[in-house]
KOLTI-281622 format. One record per residue (C-alpha): residue number from 1; x, y, z. Coordinates in nm, 3 decimals, always signed. Example, Ala and Ser with C-alpha at 12.3 -4.5 7.8 and 13.67 -1.06 7.14 Angstrom:
# KOLTI-281622
<nr = 1, east = +1.230, north = -0.450, up = +0.780>
<nr = 2, east = +1.367, north = -0.106, up = +0.714>
This chain:
# KOLTI-281622
<nr = 1, east = -5.727, north = -6.305, up = -12.435>
<nr = 2, east = -6.078, north = -6.443, up = -12.462>
<nr = 3, east = -6.201, north = -6.515, up = -12.811>
<nr = 4, east = -6.518, north = -6.312, up = -12.867>
<nr = 5, east = -6.743, north = -6.316, up = -13.170>
<nr = 6, east = -6.771, north = -5.972, up = -13.327>
<nr = 7, east = -7.132, north = -5.877, up = -13.395>
<nr = 8, east = -7.035, north = -5.555, up = -13.575>
<nr = 9, east = -6.853, north = -5.469, up = -13.896>
<nr = 10, east = -6.723, north = -5.149, up = -14.048>
<nr = 11, east = -6.697, north = -5.017, up = -14.403>
<nr = 12, east = -6.541, north = -4.698, up = -14.535>
<nr = 13, east = -6.753, north = -4.491, up = -14.772>
<nr = 14, east = -6.610, north = -4.368, up = -15.101>
<nr = 15, east = -6.604, north = -3.986, up = -15.105>
<nr = 16, east = -6.579, north = -3.747, up = -15.394>
<nr = 17, east = -6.353, north = -3.495, up = -15.222>
<nr = 18, east = -5.995, north = -3.583, up = -15.132>
<nr = 19, east = -5.955, north = -3.675, up = -14.767>
<nr = 20, east = -5.730, north = -3.867, up = -14.542>
<nr = 21, east = -5.808, north = -4.229, up = -14.469>
<nr = 22, east = -5.882, north = -4.143, up = -14.105>
<nr = 23, east = -6.139, north = -3.871, up = -14.183>
<nr = 24, east = -6.347, north = -4.062, up = -14.436>
<nr = 25, east = -6.710, north = -4.121, up = -14.352>
<nr = 26, east = -6.765, north = -4.476, up = -14.227>
<nr = 27, east = -7.058, north = -4.713, up = -14.194>
<nr = 28, east = -7.115, north = -4.942, up = -13.898>
<nr = 29, east = -7.342, north = -5.245, up = -13.937>
<nr = 30, east = -7.504, north = -5.399, up = -13.628>
<nr = 31, east = -7.677, north = -5.717, up = -13.744>
<nr = 32, east = -7.812, north = -5.995, up = -13.527>
<nr = 33, east = -7.781, north = -6.034, up = -13.151>
<nr = 34, east = -7.597, north = -5.764, up = -12.959>
<nr = 35, east = -7.314, north = -5.965, up = -12.799>
<nr = 36, east = -7.357, north = -6.344, up = -12.786>
<nr = 37, east = -7.190, north = -6.324, up = -12.445>
<nr = 38, east = -7.253, north = -6.055, up = -12.188>
<nr = 39, east = -7.013, north = -5.762, up = -12.161>
<nr = 40, east = -7.064, north = -5.768, up = -11.785>
<nr = 41, east = -6.719, north = -5.818, up = -11.630>
<nr = 42, east = -6.563, north = -5.830, up = -11.981>
<nr = 43, east = -6.280, north = -5.588, up = -12.056>
<nr = 44, east = -6.174, north = -5.734, up = -12.390>
<nr = 45, east = -6.469, north = -5.691, up = -12.627>
<nr = 46, east = -6.565, north = -5.333, up = -12.527>
<nr = 47, east = -6.204, north = -5.226, up = -12.576>
<nr = 48, east = -6.202, north = -5.387, up = -12.921>
<nr = 49, east = -6.523, north = -5.209, up = -13.022>
<nr = 50, east = -6.393, north = -4.875, up = -12.892>
<nr = 51, east = -6.068, north = -4.922, up = -13.079>
<nr = 52, east = -6.257, north = -4.985, up = -13.404>
<nr = 53, east = -6.482, north = -4.685, up = -13.341>
<nr = 54, east = -6.194, north = -4.446, up = -13.274>
<nr = 55, east = -5.979, north = -4.569, up = -13.565>
<nr = 56, east = -6.125, north = -4.284, up = -13.774>
<nr = 57, east = -6.252, north = -3.931, up = -13.715>
<nr = 58, east = -6.518, north = -3.880, up = -13.980>
<nr = 59, east = -6.895, north = -3.897, up = -13.949>
<nr = 60, east = -7.047, north = -4.243, up = -13.916>
<nr = 61, east = -7.373, north = -4.405, up = -14.018>
<nr = 62, east = -7.498, north = -4.693, up = -13.804>
<nr = 63, east = -7.731, north = -4.942, up = -13.972>
<nr = 64, east = -7.925, north = -5.150, up = -13.718>
<nr = 65, east = -8.113, north = -5.474, up = -13.775>
<nr = 66, east = -8.111, north = -5.652, up = -13.440>
<nr = 67, east = -8.359, north = -5.824, up = -13.206>
<nr = 68, east = -8.157, north = -5.703, up = -12.907>
<nr = 69, east = -7.920, north = -5.879, up = -12.672>
<nr = 70, east = -7.700, north = -5.791, up = -12.377>
<nr = 71, east = -7.812, north = -5.470, up = -12.206>
<nr = 72, east = -7.460, north = -5.405, up = -12.068>
<nr = 73, east = -7.313, north = -5.418, up = -12.419>
<nr = 74, east = -7.589, north = -5.189, up = -12.545>
<nr = 75, east = -7.523, north = -4.939, up = -12.265>
<nr = 76, east = -7.151, north = -4.923, up = -12.339>
<nr = 77, east = -7.205, north = -4.890, up = -12.715>
<nr = 78, east = -7.460, north = -4.614, up = -12.649>
<nr = 79, east = -7.207, north = -4.424, up = -12.437>
<nr = 80, east = -6.927, north = -4.470, up = -12.691>
<nr = 81, east = -7.143, north = -4.341, up = -12.977>
<nr = 82, east = -7.264, north = -4.045, up = -12.771>
<nr = 83, east = -6.902, north = -3.954, up = -12.687>
<nr = 84, east = -6.786, north = -3.988, up = -13.049>
<nr = 85, east = -6.666, north = -3.656, up = -13.190>
<nr = 86, east = -6.817, north = -3.694, up = -13.537>
<nr = 87, east = -7.184, north = -3.691, up = -13.635>
<nr = 88, east = -7.366, north = -4.021, up = -13.574>
<nr = 89, east = -7.662, north = -4.107, up = -13.796>
<nr = 90, east = -7.861, north = -4.418, up = -13.704>
<nr = 91, east = -8.066, north = -4.595, up = -13.971>
<nr = 92, east = -8.298, north = -4.883, up = -13.882>
<nr = 93, east = -8.364, north = -5.099, up = -14.186>
<nr = 94, east = -8.524, north = -5.401, up = -14.019>
<nr = 95, east = -8.579, north = -5.415, up = -13.646>
<nr = 96, east = -8.432, north = -5.239, up = -13.344>
<nr = 97, east = -8.575, north = -5.426, up = -13.048>
<nr = 98, east = -8.490, north = -5.442, up = -12.680>
<nr = 99, east = -8.120, north = -5.359, up = -12.626>
<nr = 100, east = -8.081, north = -5.256, up = -12.992>
<nr = 101, east = -8.339, north = -4.979, up = -12.939>
<nr = 102, east = -8.113, north = -4.835, up = -12.667>
<nr = 103, east = -7.820, north = -4.816, up = -12.910>
<nr = 104, east = -8.046, north = -4.644, up = -13.165>
<nr = 105, east = -8.108, north = -4.360, up = -12.920>
<nr = 106, east = -7.739, north = -4.262, up = -12.945>
<nr = 107, east = -7.780, north = -4.117, up = -13.293>
<nr = 108, east = -7.771, north = -3.742, up = -13.355>
<nr = 109, east = -8.029, north = -3.832, up = -13.616>
<nr = 110, east = -8.240, north = -4.151, up = -13.612>
<nr = 111, east = -8.409, north = -4.262, up = -13.934>
<nr = 112, east = -8.628, north = -4.567, up = -13.996>
<nr = 113, east = -8.723, north = -4.762, up = -14.304>
<nr = 114, east = -9.097, north = -4.742, up = -14.384>
<nr = 115, east = -9.123, north = -5.115, up = -14.305>
<nr = 116, east = -8.896, north = -5.130, up = -14.001>
<nr = 117, east = -9.004, north = -5.178, up = -13.639>
<nr = 118, east = -8.879, north = -5.053, up = -13.303>
<nr = 119, east = -8.963, north = -5.236, up = -12.980>
<nr = 120, east = -8.910, north = -5.141, up = -12.617>
<nr = 121, east = -8.979, north = -5.357, up = -12.312>
<nr = 122, east = -8.865, north = -5.426, up = -11.958>
<nr = 123, east = -8.525, north = -5.587, up = -11.902>
<nr = 124, east = -8.524, north = -5.951, up = -11.795>
<nr = 125, east = -8.281, north = -6.193, up = -11.636>
<nr = 126, east = -8.251, north = -6.542, up = -11.491>
<nr = 127, east = -8.182, north = -6.578, up = -11.120>
<nr = 128, east = -8.170, north = -6.856, up = -10.865>
<nr = 129, east = -8.124, north = -6.871, up = -10.492>
<nr = 130, east = -8.308, north = -6.776, up = -10.177>
<nr = 131, east = -8.535, north = -6.481, up = -10.102>
<nr = 132, east = -8.242, north = -6.244, up = -10.061>
<nr = 133, east = -8.098, north = -6.338, up = -10.401>
<nr = 134, east = -8.438, north = -6.288, up = -10.567>
<nr = 135, east = -8.473, north = -5.944, up = -10.407>
<nr = 136, east = -8.128, north = -5.850, up = -10.536>
<nr = 137, east = -8.227, north = -5.958, up = -10.887>
<nr = 138, east = -8.546, north = -5.750, up = -10.871>
<nr = 139, east = -8.352, north = -5.448, up = -10.748>
<nr = 140, east = -8.097, north = -5.491, up = -11.025>
<nr = 141, east = -8.371, north = -5.509, up = -11.292>
<nr = 142, east = -8.531, north = -5.192, up = -11.154>
<nr = 143, east = -8.198, north = -5.010, up = -11.176>
<nr = 144, east = -8.137, north = -5.133, up = -11.530>
<nr = 145, east = -8.486, north = -5.019, up = -11.633>
<nr = 146, east = -8.418, north = -4.673, up = -11.489>
<nr = 147, east = -8.095, north = -4.648, up = -11.689>
<nr = 148, east = -8.274, north = -4.750, up = -12.009>
<nr = 149, east = -8.545, north = -4.491, up = -11.947>
<nr = 150, east = -8.267, north = -4.230, up = -11.921>
<nr = 151, east = -8.166, north = -4.302, up = -12.282>
<nr = 152, east = -8.527, north = -4.301, up = -12.408>
<nr = 153, east = -8.612, north = -3.981, up = -12.224>
<nr = 154, east = -8.304, north = -3.798, up = -12.350>
<nr = 155, east = -8.413, north = -3.874, up = -12.706>
<nr = 156, east = -8.793, north = -3.844, up = -12.688>
<nr = 157, east = -8.859, north = -3.593, up = -12.410>
<nr = 158, east = -9.145, north = -3.815, up = -12.289>
<nr = 159, east = -9.215, north = -3.846, up = -11.916>
<nr = 160, east = -9.061, north = -4.132, up = -11.722>
<nr = 161, east = -9.407, north = -4.261, up = -11.628>
<nr = 162, east = -9.511, north = -4.270, up = -11.995>
<nr = 163, east = -9.194, north = -4.452, up = -12.097>
<nr = 164, east = -9.224, north = -4.696, up = -11.807>
<nr = 165, east = -9.578, north = -4.784, up = -11.914>
<nr = 166, east = -9.470, north = -4.837, up = -12.275>
<nr = 167, east = -9.197, north = -5.072, up = -12.152>
<nr = 168, east = -9.436, north = -5.258, up = -11.921>
<nr = 169, east = -9.662, north = -5.331, up = -12.219>
<nr = 170, east = -9.376, north = -5.440, up = -12.450>
<nr = 171, east = -9.459, north = -5.180, up = -12.713>
<nr = 172, east = -9.391, north = -5.225, up = -13.084>
<nr = 173, east = -9.378, north = -4.917, up = -13.307>
<nr = 174, east = -9.372, north = -4.880, up = -13.682>
<nr = 175, east = -9.178, north = -4.591, up = -13.833>
<nr = 176, east = -9.472, north = -4.351, up = -13.823>
<nr = 177, east = -9.546, north = -4.406, up = -13.454>
<nr = 178, east = -9.175, north = -4.392, up = -13.366>
<nr = 179, east = -9.149, north = -4.051, up = -13.533>
<nr = 180, east = -9.470, north = -3.937, up = -13.363>
<nr = 181, east = -9.330, north = -4.031, up = -13.020>
<nr = 182, east = -8.986, north = -3.887, up = -13.112>
<nr = 183, east = -8.798, north = -4.217, up = -13.088>
<nr = 184, east = -8.704, north = -4.145, up = -13.451>
<nr = 185, east = -8.652, north = -3.821, up = -13.642>
<nr = 186, east = -8.769, north = -3.927, up = -13.985>
<nr = 187, east = -8.841, north = -4.201, up = -14.238>
<nr = 188, east = -8.575, north = -4.314, up = -14.483>
<nr = 189, east = -8.672, north = -4.235, up = -14.841>
<nr = 190, east = -8.619, north = -4.478, up = -15.124>
<nr = 191, east = -8.298, north = -4.318, up = -15.250>
<nr = 192, east = -8.135, north = -4.360, up = -14.908>
<nr = 193, east = -8.271, north = -4.707, up = -14.841>
<nr = 194, east = -8.157, north = -4.849, up = -15.175>
<nr = 195, east = -7.851, north = -4.631, up = -15.222>
<nr = 196, east = -7.614, north = -4.752, up = -15.493>
<nr = 197, east = -7.316, north = -4.559, up = -15.357>
<nr = 198, east = -7.028, north = -4.807, up = -15.321>
<nr = 199, east = -6.826, north = -4.880, up = -15.013>
<nr = 200, east = -6.447, north = -4.915, up = -15.021>
<nr = 201, east = -6.414, north = -4.826, up = -15.389>
<nr = 202, east = -6.410, north = -4.500, up = -15.586>
<nr = 203, east = -6.714, north = -4.371, up = -15.768>
<nr = 204, east = -6.719, north = -4.139, up = -16.070>
<nr = 205, east = -6.935, north = -3.842, up = -15.978>
<nr = 206, east = -6.994, north = -3.496, up = -16.106>
<nr = 207, east = -6.766, north = -3.265, up = -15.903>
<nr = 208, east = -7.042, north = -3.003, up = -15.898>
<nr = 209, east = -7.299, north = -3.252, up = -15.775>
<nr = 210, east = -7.323, north = -3.096, up = -15.430>
<nr = 211, east = -7.370, north = -2.742, up = -15.571>
<nr = 212, east = -7.701, north = -2.767, up = -15.751>
<nr = 213, east = -7.905, north = -2.457, up = -15.827>
<nr = 214, east = -8.273, north = -2.452, up = -15.747>
<nr = 215, east = -8.471, north = -2.556, up = -16.056>
<nr = 216, east = -8.698, north = -2.302, up = -16.221>
<nr = 217, east = -9.057, north = -2.391, up = -16.133>
<nr = 218, east = -9.182, north = -2.291, up = -16.477>
<nr = 219, east = -8.905, north = -2.460, up = -16.673>
<nr = 220, east = -8.861, north = -2.838, up = -16.635>
<nr = 221, east = -8.507, north = -2.971, up = -16.642>
<nr = 222, east = -8.388, north = -3.149, up = -16.950>
<nr = 223, east = -8.434, north = -3.521, up = -16.931>
<nr = 224, east = -8.705, north = -3.502, up = -16.662>
<nr = 225, east = -8.953, north = -3.785, up = -16.690>
<nr = 226, east = -9.305, north = -3.670, up = -16.588>
<nr = 227, east = -9.404, north = -4.028, up = -16.508>
<nr = 228, east = -9.101, north = -4.072, up = -16.284>
<nr = 229, east = -9.178, north = -3.748, up = -16.101>
<nr = 230, east = -9.537, north = -3.865, up = -16.050>
<nr = 231, east = -9.409, north = -4.191, up = -15.900>
<nr = 232, east = -9.190, north = -3.999, up = -15.656>
<nr = 233, east = -9.482, north = -3.776, up = -15.553>
<nr = 234, east = -9.706, north = -4.080, up = -15.503>
<nr = 235, east = -9.440, north = -4.252, up = -15.291>
<nr = 236, east = -9.388, north = -3.940, up = -15.080>
<nr = 237, east = -9.760, north = -3.910, up = -15.021>
<nr = 238, east = -9.779, north = -4.276, up = -14.928>
<nr = 239, east = -9.509, north = -4.261, up = -14.658>
<nr = 240, east = -9.578, north = -3.910, up = -14.532>
<nr = 241, east = -9.947, north = -3.970, up = -14.468>
<nr = 242, east = -9.956, north = -4.336, up = -14.374>
<nr = 243, east = -10.129, north = -4.425, up = -14.050>
<nr = 244, east = -9.884, north = -4.494, up = -13.770>
<nr = 245, east = -9.909, north = -4.810, up = -13.564>
<nr = 246, east = -9.836, north = -4.890, up = -13.202>
<nr = 247, east = -9.941, north = -5.206, up = -13.026>
<nr = 248, east = -9.862, north = -5.406, up = -12.715>
<nr = 249, east = -9.939, north = -5.756, up = -12.598>
<nr = 250, east = -10.224, north = -5.622, up = -12.382>
<nr = 251, east = -10.376, north = -5.430, up = -12.672>
<nr = 252, east = -10.360, north = -5.738, up = -12.896>
<nr = 253, east = -10.529, north = -5.949, up = -12.628>
<nr = 254, east = -10.799, north = -5.685, up = -12.574>
<nr = 255, east = -10.870, north = -5.654, up = -12.947>
<nr = 256, east = -10.890, north = -6.033, up = -12.983>
<nr = 257, east = -11.127, north = -6.050, up = -12.687>
<nr = 258, east = -11.356, north = -5.786, up = -12.835>
<nr = 259, east = -11.378, north = -5.972, up = -13.164>
<nr = 260, east = -11.461, north = -6.299, up = -12.990>
<nr = 261, east = -11.732, north = -6.133, up = -12.783>
<nr = 262, east = -11.885, north = -5.966, up = -13.090>
<nr = 263, east = -11.888, north = -6.302, up = -13.267>
<nr = 264, east = -12.058, north = -6.474, up = -12.971>
<nr = 265, east = -12.320, north = -6.203, up = -12.947>
<nr = 266, east = -12.397, north = -6.235, up = -13.317>
<nr = 267, east = -12.436, north = -6.611, up = -13.278>
<nr = 268, east = -12.657, north = -6.562, up = -12.975>
<nr = 269, east = -12.883, north = -6.328, up = -13.170>
<nr = 270, east = -12.911, north = -6.579, up = -13.455>
<nr = 271, east = -12.995, north = -6.868, up = -13.219>
<nr = 272, east = -13.260, north = -6.678, up = -13.020>
<nr = 273, east = -13.540, north = -6.759, up = -13.275>
<nr = 274, east = -13.787, north = -6.494, up = -13.147>
<nr = 275, east = -14.053, north = -6.596, up = -13.405>
<nr = 276, east = -14.125, north = -6.929, up = -13.229>
<nr = 277, east = -14.354, north = -6.963, up = -12.928>
<nr = 278, east = -14.171, north = -6.985, up = -12.599>
<nr = 279, east = -14.292, north = -7.339, up = -12.530>
<nr = 280, east = -14.130, north = -7.462, up = -12.855>
<nr = 281, east = -13.780, north = -7.374, up = -12.739>
<nr = 282, east = -13.642, north = -7.716, up = -12.649>
<nr = 283, east = -13.319, north = -7.590, up = -12.494>
<nr = 284, east = -13.303, north = -7.306, up = -12.241>
<nr = 285, east = -13.104, north = -7.001, up = -12.349>
<nr = 286, east = -12.814, north = -6.922, up = -12.115>
<nr = 287, east = -12.723, north = -6.553, up = -12.138>
<nr = 288, east = -12.463, north = -6.596, up = -11.867>
<nr = 289, east = -12.232, north = -6.774, up = -12.113>
<nr = 290, east = -12.114, north = -6.443, up = -12.263>
<nr = 291, east = -12.045, north = -6.295, up = -11.920>
<nr = 292, east = -11.848, north = -6.607, up = -11.834>
<nr = 293, east = -11.648, north = -6.570, up = -12.157>
<nr = 294, east = -11.569, north = -6.208, up = -12.070>
<nr = 295, east = -11.434, north = -6.310, up = -11.732>
<nr = 296, east = -11.220, north = -6.581, up = -11.891>
<nr = 297, east = -11.078, north = -6.340, up = -12.148>
<nr = 298, east = -10.995, north = -6.084, up = -11.879>
<nr = 299, east = -10.809, north = -6.356, up = -11.694>
<nr = 300, east = -10.617, north = -6.452, up = -12.009>
<nr = 301, east = -10.492, north = -6.096, up = -12.054>
<nr = 302, east = -10.281, north = -6.124, up = -11.742>
<nr = 303, east = -10.082, north = -6.409, up = -11.894>
<nr = 304, east = -10.030, north = -6.265, up = -12.247>
């Protein structure tokens, strides 16, 4: 049996109600690269992951903080999570990029930290050989891209053309933009992000904690801190109304180009010196320099 490095780890959550060990809610952590070695033509590691996944029957929460990795591993994990009988909640607390973004789409509910990022782009590979081998590699990449779009489309409902364009531009999304485009369903609030609930050990809780009555609007609960409530309202307003962000390499290059052009035009206006007679201008003014800069910047965009 080949020795494979596990890039995942499990933890069982402590529950208040009595339950069997197999039905307890579990947490799966996916940190770092998704598979240091490809799962292509590997029967050992996928079987190990599936065995770990099916060792229990309760709901699971998947925390993702990964720059991506092997697309074949991501595809198999996606399928295993989609086929899992319990509820799957995905929480992105850092980054879910490339192949990791595919795994994130498997969640029945996908939540993101206010400071997390999600990135989608085209698949890539390394190939060598003659023209026929290169054509095979291109065809394979096209097929892989189509399969990835299937996962994105099933989650977001966006058109294939729209998703293909986002992938072509290597698009980065903050939590707000991901929710707007339906890659995510919501933003993790502070209590979830910094939860103090222990894993693998019991916790003393109020047995009636889950059966709380609605508070009377006119009568504040005992022990309520007005300042604390104000802080919660301020935080909710901050994350619910914050401006979403989406950018690609092309958009960054275009924005940089516009700033450079504006700067050059400002400098040109300062150096024109219209108050002096024309015969006192020692050096001719070349207006074509800005046009030349525009052409150079347009050329640069193709390589960014």
